C-alpha positions as CSV (number, residue, x, y, z in Angstrom):
1,M,113.4,67.2,91.0
2,A,112.7,70.6,91.1
3,T,115.1,73.3,90.5
4,A,116.0,76.2,92.8
5,T,114.1,78.4,90.3
6,Q,110.9,76.1,90.2
7,D,111.0,76.3,94.0
8,R,111.5,80.0,94.2
9,L,108.5,80.7,91.8
10,R,106.4,78.3,93.7
11,T,107.1,80.0,97.0
12,R,106.2,83.3,95.5
13,A,103.2,82.1,93.9
14,S,101.9,80.4,97.1
15,L,102.4,83.8,99.1
16,L,100.9,86.0,96.8
17,G,98.0,83.7,96.5
18,R,97.4,83.5,100.0
19,L,97.5,87.3,100.2
20,K,94.1,87.5,98.4
21,D,92.5,86.5,101.7
22,W,92.9,89.7,103.5
23,N,91.9,87.8,106.6
24,D,95.0,85.8,106.5
25,Q,97.2,87.6,108.8
26,T,100.1,84.9,109.0
27,S,100.8,85.6,105.3
28,W,100.2,89.4,105.5
29,R,102.8,89.5,108.3
30,E,105.2,87.4,106.3
31,F,104.8,89.7,103.4
32,H,105.2,92.7,105.6
33,D,108.5,91.4,107.2
34,T,109.9,90.4,104.0
35,Y,109.3,93.4,102.1
36,R,109.2,96.4,104.7
37,P,113.1,96.8,105.1
38,L,113.1,96.8,101.0
39,I,110.5,99.6,100.7
40,F,111.6,101.7,103.7
41,N,115.6,101.8,102.7
42,F,114.6,102.5,99.3
43,A,112.5,105.3,100.2
44,L,115.2,106.8,102.4
45,K,117.5,106.5,99.3
46,Q,115.1,108.6,97.4
47,G,115.5,111.4,99.8
48,L,112.5,110.9,102.5
49,N,113.1,111.0,106.1
50,E,112.1,108.2,108.4
51,T,108.7,109.1,108.9
52,E,107.9,109.7,105.3
53,A,109.6,106.4,104.4
54,E,107.3,104.5,107.1
55,D,104.3,106.2,105.4
56,V,105.5,104.7,102.1
57,V,105.6,101.4,103.8
58,Q,102.1,101.6,104.9
59,E,100.9,103.4,101.8
60,T,102.5,100.7,99.5
61,L,101.1,97.8,101.6
62,L,97.8,99.2,101.6
63,A,97.9,99.6,97.7
64,V,99.2,96.0,97.4
65,A,96.4,94.9,99.6
66,K,93.8,96.7,97.4
67,A,95.4,95.2,94.1
68,I,96.2,91.9,95.2
69,R,92.9,90.2,94.4
70,S,93.2,91.0,90.7
71,F,96.9,90.5,90.5
72,E,98.0,87.5,88.4
73,Y,101.4,86.5,89.2
74,D,103.0,85.6,85.6
75,P,106.8,85.8,85.9
76,A,107.0,85.2,82.0
77,R,104.9,88.3,81.4
78,S,106.1,90.8,84.3
79,S,108.2,90.1,87.3
80,F,106.9,90.7,90.8
81,R,109.8,92.9,91.5
82,N,109.1,95.2,88.8
83,W,105.2,95.6,89.8
84,L,106.3,96.3,93.6
85,L,108.7,98.6,92.3
86,T,106.0,100.5,90.3
87,V,103.8,100.7,93.2
88,T,106.4,101.9,95.6
89,R,107.9,104.8,93.6
90,H,104.2,105.8,93.0
91,R,103.7,106.2,96.9
92,I,107.1,108.2,97.1
93,A,106.3,110.4,94.5
94,D,103.0,110.9,96.3
95,Q,104.9,111.7,99.5
96,F,107.1,114.7,97.6
97,R,104.1,116.1,96.2
98,R,102.7,116.6,99.9
99,Q,105.7,118.6,101.0
100,P,104.4,121.6,102.6
101,K,104.9,124.8,100.8
102,E,106.5,126.3,104.2
103,V,108.9,123.8,104.5
104,E,110.1,124.0,101.0
105,A,110.6,128.0,101.5
106,R,112.9,127.1,104.4
107,R,115.1,124.9,102.4
108,P,118.2,126.3,100.2
109,G,117.7,128.0,97.2
110,P,118.6,126.5,93.8
111,G,122.4,127.5,94.1
112,S,122.6,125.3,97.2
113,A,124.8,122.2,96.9
114,T,123.3,120.5,99.7
115,R,119.5,120.2,98.9
116,T,117.4,120.1,95.9
117,S,114.0,121.5,95.5
118,T,111.0,119.2,96.2
119,V,109.9,119.0,92.5
120,E,113.4,118.3,91.4
121,R,113.6,115.5,94.1
122,V,110.3,113.8,92.7
123,P,111.6,110.4,91.6
124,D,111.8,109.9,87.8
125,A,109.1,107.0,87.4
126,S,111.4,105.7,84.3
127,G,114.7,106.5,85.6
128,A,117.1,103.5,85.0
129,A,119.2,104.9,88.2
130,Q,116.0,104.4,90.0
131,E,115.8,100.6,89.0
132,T,119.5,99.8,89.5
133,L,118.9,101.1,93.1
134,W,115.8,99.2,93.8
135,A,117.6,95.9,92.3
136,E,120.4,96.5,94.6
137,E,118.2,96.9,97.7
138,W,116.2,93.9,96.7
139,E,119.3,91.7,96.5
140,R,120.5,93.1,100.0
141,N,117.2,92.7,101.5
142,L,117.1,89.0,100.4
143,T,120.3,88.1,101.7
144,S,119.6,89.6,104.8
145,L,116.4,87.5,105.2
146,A,118.2,84.2,104.0
147,L,121.0,84.9,106.7
148,E,118.2,85.3,109.4
149,R,116.7,81.9,108.3
150,L,120.0,80.1,108.1
151,K,121.2,81.5,111.5
152,A,117.7,80.0,113.2
153,R,118.7,76.6,111.5
154,V,122.3,75.9,112.3
155,N,124.5,76.0,115.3
156,P,125.5,79.5,116.3
157,K,129.0,79.1,116.0
158,H,128.8,77.4,112.9
159,F,126.8,80.6,111.8
160,Q,129.4,82.8,113.0
161,V,132.0,80.9,111.1
162,F,130.0,81.0,107.8
163,Y,129.1,84.7,108.3
164,L,132.6,86.1,108.7
165,V,134.2,83.9,106.0
166,V,131.6,84.1,103.5
167,V,129.7,87.4,103.9
168,K,132.6,89.6,105.5
169,Q,135.2,87.6,103.4
170,Q,137.6,87.5,106.2
171,P,140.7,85.2,105.6
172,A,140.0,81.5,107.0
173,A,143.0,82.0,109.4
174,T,141.6,85.0,110.8
175,V,138.4,83.7,111.5
176,A,139.7,80.5,112.9
177,K,142.0,82.3,115.7
178,A,138.9,84.9,116.4
179,L,136.7,81.9,117.1
180,G,138.9,79.4,118.6
181,V,138.7,76.9,115.8
182,S,140.9,75.3,113.2
183,R,141.1,76.3,109.6
184,A,139.9,72.8,108.8
185,Q,136.9,73.5,110.7
186,V,136.2,77.0,109.0
187,Y,136.4,75.2,105.5
188,L,134.0,72.3,106.5
189,V,131.5,74.7,107.8
190,K,131.9,76.7,104.8
191,H,131.5,73.8,102.5
192,R,128.4,72.4,104.6
193,L,126.6,75.7,105.1
194,G,127.2,77.3,101.4
195,P,124.6,74.9,99.5
196,L,122.1,75.4,102.5
197,F,122.4,79.0,102.2
198,R,122.1,79.4,98.6
199,K,118.8,77.2,98.7
200,T,117.5,79.4,101.5
201,L,118.4,82.5,99.3
202,A,116.5,80.9,96.6
203,L,113.2,80.3,98.5
204,V,113.3,83.9,99.9
205,E,113.9,85.4,96.3
């Protein structure tokens, strides 16, 4: 019987393998839907605006498309997460370098506490803080994806119970009262959906 890790690696390898066919629109749509929120939110937290962050998404996807045919997925040597981070932060750095000089001139000077100069805001490609932020966004994005898939598979009310008691960590008594169910039902839903959520999370990871 395959472990959750084996299932996850097989799923990741399968998707990346399918991306080598540029005409496989279904797989590219899946890749876009899976990783767009991650790249977009990471770019925003690096100091870009929404338009610039969206450009980073598109340019990162284009860079992936160009590199994917020669990319060999070998988790023993390097993780896909780190590879995608490298591609993404290069595109973010490109955005900062494109900042118009006239825009930079209108920004507060070096003494301002509200903004930093464009040069100072260019991400450090080896920064541990950047890697930590990427890891946090990665986990947040995967949890969101897993919850969306779980929601599509289970009873809507059961999902509400699970979301409130597990994700929002509300007391069982509070959830039971809010949704008009017994505490016993809350515990039962938590017990039943917990393993399914963990399996779903492993498969999107």
